[in-house]
KESERO-967812 format. One record per residue (C-alpha): x, y, z. Coordinates in nm, 2 decimals. Layout:
- X  Y  Z
...
//
This chain:
- -6.88  10.00  -10.78
- -7.06  9.70  -10.93
- -6.90  9.47  -10.67
- -6.98  9.70  -10.37
- -7.34  9.69  -10.46
- -7.36  9.30  -10.53
- -7.23  9.26  -10.15
- -7.47  9.53  -10.01
- -7.76  9.32  -10.17
- -7.63  8.98  -10.05
- -7.60  9.11  -9.68
- -7.93  9.26  -9.72
- -8.09  8.94  -9.82
- -7.91  8.74  -9.58
- -8.03  8.96  -9.29
- -8.41  8.93  -9.40
- -8.36  8.51  -9.37
- -8.22  8.54  -9.00
- -8.49  8.40  -8.76
- -8.40  8.67  -8.51
- -8.32  9.04  -8.60
- -8.14  9.30  -8.40
- -8.39  9.60  -8.36
- -8.22  9.83  -8.14
- -8.15  9.69  -7.81
- -8.46  9.46  -7.83
- -8.43  9.11  -8.05
- -8.72  9.05  -8.28
- -8.83  8.69  -8.35
- -8.96  8.65  -8.68
- -9.04  8.36  -8.91
- -9.26  8.02  -8.89
- -9.24  7.70  -8.70
- -8.89  7.76  -8.54
- -8.76  7.66  -8.17
- -8.54  7.92  -8.04
- -8.39  8.01  -7.72
- -8.31  8.42  -7.73
- -8.16  8.66  -7.44
- -8.37  8.95  -7.39
- -8.18  9.30  -7.47
- -8.20  9.60  -7.25
- -8.53  9.68  -7.40
- -8.69  9.32  -7.40
- -8.78  9.11  -7.69
- -9.05  9.10  -7.95
- -9.20  8.76  -8.10
- -9.38  8.75  -8.42
- -9.44  8.50  -8.69
- -9.66  8.17  -8.66
- -9.61  7.84  -8.48
- -9.28  7.97  -8.30
- -9.15  7.80  -7.97
- -8.95  8.07  -7.80
- -8.76  8.07  -7.46
- -8.65  8.41  -7.38
- -8.36  8.39  -7.11
- -8.24  8.69  -6.86
- -8.44  8.99  -6.74
- -8.70  9.10  -7.00
- -8.84  9.43  -6.92
- -9.09  9.43  -7.20
- -9.21  9.16  -7.40
- -9.43  9.21  -7.71
- -9.59  8.91  -7.87
- -9.78  8.91  -8.18
- -9.85  8.68  -8.49
- -10.05  8.37  -8.40
- -9.99  8.02  -8.26
- -9.65  8.10  -8.08
- -9.57  7.95  -7.75
- -9.34  8.17  -7.54
- -9.16  8.10  -7.23
- -9.03  8.40  -7.02
- -8.76  8.35  -6.75
- -8.78  8.72  -6.58
- -9.09  8.95  -6.68
- -9.16  9.33  -6.63
- -9.43  9.40  -6.86
- -9.61  9.20  -7.13
- -9.85  9.28  -7.42
- -9.99  8.98  -7.61
- -10.17  9.05  -7.96
- -10.24  8.84  -8.27
- -10.43  8.51  -8.21
- -10.39  8.19  -8.02
- -10.05  8.26  -7.84
- -9.94  8.11  -7.54
- -9.71  8.30  -7.30
- -9.58  8.15  -7.00
- -9.38  8.34  -6.73
- -9.17  8.23  -6.43
- -9.10  8.53  -6.23
- -9.14  8.90  -6.21
- -8.88  9.14  -6.20
- -8.75  9.20  -5.82
- -9.06  8.95  -5.70
- -9.33  9.20  -5.85
- -9.61  9.06  -6.05
- -9.58  9.16  -6.42
- -9.78  9.40  -6.59
- -10.00  9.20  -6.84
- -10.22  9.35  -7.13
- -10.41  9.08  -7.36
- -10.52  9.20  -7.69
- -10.66  8.98  -8.03
- -10.81  8.65  -7.98
- -10.76  8.33  -7.79
- -10.45  8.43  -7.63
- -10.33  8.28  -7.30
- -10.11  8.39  -7.03
- -10.02  8.20  -6.73
- -9.74  8.17  -6.45
- -9.56  7.87  -6.51
- -9.24  7.71  -6.37
- -9.01  7.47  -6.56
- -9.11  7.22  -6.36
- -9.52  7.24  -6.40
- -9.70  6.97  -6.61
- -10.03  6.94  -6.76
- -10.27  6.76  -6.54
- -10.42  6.45  -6.72
- -10.78  6.50  -6.78
- -11.02  6.31  -6.56
- -11.20  6.01  -6.70
- -11.60  5.99  -6.69
- -11.72  5.77  -6.43
- -12.03  5.53  -6.50
- -12.25  5.51  -6.21
- -12.31  5.15  -6.11
- -12.65  4.98  -6.15
- -12.83  4.91  -5.86
- -13.14  4.71  -5.76
- -13.38  4.81  -5.50
- -13.67  4.62  -5.39
- -13.99  4.84  -5.28
- -14.16  4.80  -4.96
- -14.51  4.63  -4.94
- -14.78  4.60  -5.18
- -14.59  4.30  -5.39
- -14.42  4.54  -5.60
- -14.05  4.61  -5.69
- -13.83  4.86  -5.88
- -13.48  4.82  -6.06
- -13.27  5.13  -6.19
- -12.99  5.15  -6.40
- -12.79  5.45  -6.51
- -12.48  5.61  -6.69
- -12.42  5.99  -6.72
- -12.62  6.02  -7.04
- -12.92  5.79  -7.01
- -13.13  5.59  -6.74
- -13.36  5.27  -6.74
- -13.63  5.24  -6.47
- -13.87  4.92  -6.46
- -14.11  4.87  -6.21
- -14.36  4.56  -6.16
- -14.69  4.58  -5.98
- -14.96  4.31  -5.96
- -15.17  4.36  -6.28
- -14.95  4.67  -6.42
- -14.59  4.62  -6.49
- -14.46  4.91  -6.67
- -14.11  5.00  -6.83
- -13.96  5.32  -6.88
- -13.64  5.43  -7.07
- -13.49  5.76  -7.07
- -13.20  5.89  -7.25
- -13.08  6.25  -7.27
- -13.42  6.45  -7.37
- -13.64  6.16  -7.46
- -13.83  5.87  -7.28
- -14.02  5.57  -7.39
- -14.27  5.41  -7.15
- -14.45  5.08  -7.22
- -14.73  4.93  -7.02
- -14.94  4.58  -7.00
- -15.26  4.51  -6.81
- -15.53  4.72  -6.68
- -15.87  4.78  -6.87
- -15.69  4.98  -7.16
- -15.48  4.67  -7.28
- -15.10  4.71  -7.40
- -14.98  5.08  -7.45
- -14.68  5.26  -7.57
- -14.59  5.61  -7.52
- -14.29  5.83  -7.62
- -14.20  6.19  -7.51
- -13.91  6.44  -7.62
- -13.81  6.74  -7.45
- -13.74  7.02  -7.67
- -13.38  7.14  -7.61
- -13.28  7.51  -7.68
- -12.92  7.70  -7.75
- -12.82  7.93  -7.43
- -12.80  8.27  -7.57
- -12.43  8.28  -7.39
- -12.30  8.00  -7.66
- -12.43  8.25  -7.91
- -12.23  8.53  -7.76
- -11.96  8.32  -7.73
- -11.93  8.23  -8.09
- -11.96  8.56  -8.19
- -11.68  8.68  -7.97
- -11.41  8.44  -8.12
- -11.54  8.36  -8.45
- -11.64  8.02  -8.60
- -11.45  7.77  -8.80
- -11.08  7.80  -8.89
- -10.92  8.15  -8.85
- -10.82  8.31  -9.15
- -10.44  8.38  -9.12
- -10.24  8.63  -9.35
- -9.85  8.60  -9.27
- -9.72  8.72  -9.61
- -9.64  9.07  -9.76
- -9.79  9.29  -10.03
- -10.10  9.06  -10.09
- -10.40  9.16  -10.28
- -10.69  8.95  -10.16
- -11.07  8.93  -10.15
- -11.20  8.65  -9.89
- -11.54  8.54  -9.76
- -11.50  8.55  -9.38
- -11.81  8.34  -9.31
- -11.80  8.42  -8.95
- -11.42  8.34  -8.91
- -11.19  8.55  -8.71
- -10.90  8.72  -8.91
- -10.53  8.77  -8.81
- -10.33  8.98  -9.05
- -9.94  8.97  -8.96
- -9.80  9.09  -9.29
- -9.71  9.41  -9.43
- -9.88  9.64  -9.70
- -10.13  9.40  -9.78
- -10.47  9.52  -9.97
- -10.76  9.30  -9.81
- -11.15  9.29  -9.88
- -11.32  9.10  -9.64
- -11.67  9.01  -9.74
- -11.96  8.93  -9.53
- -11.95  8.89  -9.13
- -11.63  8.84  -8.99
- -11.51  8.74  -8.64
- -11.26  8.95  -8.46
- -11.02  9.10  -8.66
- -10.63  9.14  -8.58
- -10.38  9.35  -8.74
- -10.02  9.31  -8.62
- -9.83  9.41  -8.94
- -9.78  9.76  -9.07
- -9.92  9.95  -9.36
- -10.21  9.72  -9.43
- -10.53  9.84  -9.59
- -10.85  9.64  -9.51
- -11.20  9.68  -9.63
- -11.45  9.49  -9.41
- -11.80  9.40  -9.43
- -11.89  9.40  -9.07
- -11.72  9.27  -8.76
- -11.76  9.28  -8.37
- -11.38  9.38  -8.27
- -11.11  9.52  -8.45
- -10.73  9.52  -8.30
- -10.47  9.70  -8.43
- -10.13  9.62  -8.29
- -9.90  9.71  -8.57
- -9.85  10.07  -8.74
- -9.99  10.29  -9.01
- -10.30  10.04  -9.07
- -10.63  10.16  -9.23
- -10.94  9.96  -9.17
- -11.28  10.04  -9.28
- -11.58  9.85  -9.21
- -11.93  9.89  -9.39
- -12.23  9.76  -9.17
- -12.29  9.73  -8.79
- -12.34  9.41  -8.63
- -12.68  9.44  -8.43
- -12.69  9.80  -8.46
- -12.33  9.82  -8.29
- -12.00  9.96  -8.40
- -11.72  9.73  -8.36
- -11.49  9.73  -8.03
- -11.16  9.91  -8.14
- -10.82  9.89  -7.96
- -10.47  9.98  -8.08
- -10.13  9.91  -7.96
- -9.94  10.07  -8.23
- -9.93  10.42  -8.40
- -10.10  10.58  -8.69
- -10.36  10.35  -8.72
- -10.70  10.46  -8.86
- -11.03  10.27  -8.81
- -11.36  10.41  -8.95
- -11.71  10.33  -9.10
- -11.78  10.35  -9.48
- -12.05  10.62  -9.50
- -12.29  10.53  -9.81
- -12.27  10.77  -10.10
- -12.55  11.02  -10.13
//
């Protein structure tokens, strides 16, 4: 009896260490920082974990990509759902030549069609405009201009009133000599403002390094400080203080107490997420790709 129990325990432990776990007719890739080639099952495949590079061969009817920072190459694709954070998914062709049906959730995920021969185009180098000298016509005056993509210098000379103007970005300096007023120097700087779209973009993606929770059964209190949050482990109890970026919950049976956020994505199952405050008087946008998830606002006690 004891020998049978030990054998069963060892077998279960070994199964947990495998990078690819059989789940019905759909293989599941788990773990971190692996480079794998996996054949899709009759029901497709599922990729989880962090930092994995996975090549899915064969015909993949349905592919679900969760976790974070995974790169997935799919030979033939029918339907794709991408959750989690900062995943990159490339597909070569659709089933029977049709365009795959693609659903994107989470934050920072990229999906594109890419054949094996595709390469990244090198970034173009900035060009510097050459300096030019142009004599002016008439009046005994001459001008010269030199410029780069970020600054410019212009000098002009006229009888009795030579001037030099230097511009860089939003600031300029002008110097003059001659005339009844004598030598003079003036400086001008134009105020710059932040475009509202930049603020909205930062709010939509979070700021700073994202918070990743890939492990299980953790009890933690974390200050968000505007950062996005990705929970891929299971049965964690997390208190997220302050204002958070978008929150993605890809694991199962997690409980999150959130200060505030603009977006909550639950692609796992049976997760409970409660938020306490609104952002700009607006409730967060909520989407769920799993089952049994609950998202609600904590009402103040009377």
